[in-house]
C-alpha positions in Angstrom: 195.1 154.1 105.0 195.7 154.5 109.1 198.9 155.1 111.0 200.4 154.5 114.0 203.8 154.2 116.2 205.1 151.9 118.3 208.1 151.9 120.9 210.2 149.1 121.6 211.1 147.9 124.6 215.1 149.3 123.5 213.3 152.5 122.5 213.1 151.9 118.4 210.7 153.3 116.7 208.0 151.2 114.4 205.4 152.6 112.0 202.7 151.1 112.2 200.3 151.3 109.2 196.9 149.3 108.3 195.8 149.1 104.8 192.3 149.1 103.7 189.4 149.7 101.0 188.2 153.2 101.9 184.4 151.9 103.0 186.1 150.0 105.5 189.1 152.1 107.1 187.2 153.3 109.6 186.7 149.5 111.1 190.4 149.3 111.5 191.3 151.7 114.8 190.5 148.4 116.6 192.9 146.3 114.8 195.7 148.9 115.7 194.7 148.5 119.2 195.4 145.0 118.8 198.4 145.5 117.1 199.9 147.1 120.0 200.1 143.9 121.5 203.5 143.2 120.4 204.2 144.3 123.4 203.1 141.2 125.3 205.6 139.5 123.0 208.4 141.7 124.3 207.5 140.8 128.1 206.5 137.3 127.9 209.5 136.1 125.2 212.0 138.9 124.5 211.0 138.8 121.1 211.1 142.8 120.0 209.9 143.6 116.2 213.0 143.7 114.0 212.0 146.1 111.2 211.2 149.5 110.9 207.6 149.4 109.5 205.4 146.9 109.9 201.7 146.5 107.7 198.4 145.3 107.5 196.5 145.1 104.5 192.7 144.1 105.3 190.6 143.1 102.3 187.2 142.0 102.4 187.7 138.3 100.4 190.9 136.5 100.8 191.5 133.1 100.1 192.5 132.5 103.9 192.1 133.9 107.3 195.7 135.6 106.9 198.8 135.6 105.5 202.1 136.6 107.4 205.0 136.9 106.8 207.9 139.8 107.5 206.6 142.7 105.2 202.6 143.4 104.4 200.5 140.8 106.5 197.1 140.2 104.8 193.8 139.7 106.6 190.5 139.1 105.4 188.3 141.9 106.7 187.2 141.2 109.7 183.6 142.3 109.9 182.1 144.3 111.6 184.6 146.4 114.0 182.4 149.9 114.4 182.4 150.6 118.1 179.0 151.5 117.7 177.6 148.3 116.3 180.5 145.4 117.1 179.9 142.4 119.6 182.5 141.5 122.0 183.1 138.3 119.4 183.5 140.8 116.6 186.6 142.5 118.3 187.9 139.5 120.3 187.6 137.3 116.3 189.7 140.5 114.8 192.2 140.3 117.9 193.0 136.5 117.4 193.8 137.0 113.6 196.2 139.7 114.4 197.9 137.8 117.3 198.4 134.8 114.9 199.7 136.4 111.8 201.9 138.7 114.1 203.2 135.6 115.9 204.4 134.2 112.3 207.5 136.8 112.3 208.8 134.1 115.1 207.7 130.8 113.9 207.0 130.4 110.3 204.2 128.8 109.0 204.7 126.2 112.4 201.7 127.8 114.0 199.4 126.6 111.3 200.5 123.3 110.2 199.3 120.0 111.1 202.4 118.2 110.4 205.5 118.9 108.6 204.0 117.5 105.6 201.9 120.2 105.3 204.9 122.8 104.4 205.5 121.2 100.9 201.9 122.1 100.3 202.4 126.1 100.9 203.3 128.0 98.1 
């Protein structure tokens, strides 16, 4: 686990945690930096994160790219995110997944549904 903190626009402290398998934890620093872009949602939309903790569980094999909800967010391991060997594409891919799953806090699953019928398929 790595841990950091984020201060919301109202001054509230939010604990940020990313859990991963031991062999991959050294690749989570960029994910933590990407998560702190929650500031953009505050500035752009006035959406302040409303819980005291935000957790990501990064796993090597996950059925989907991610699963965003309030509570632990589950993300598929994003490949190489080591500063020494990652490409720009590796970092951008990770940023997109984290931003997409974080935004589910405000939009539920509507972000990924093609139409309203797909809501019935969500378990």
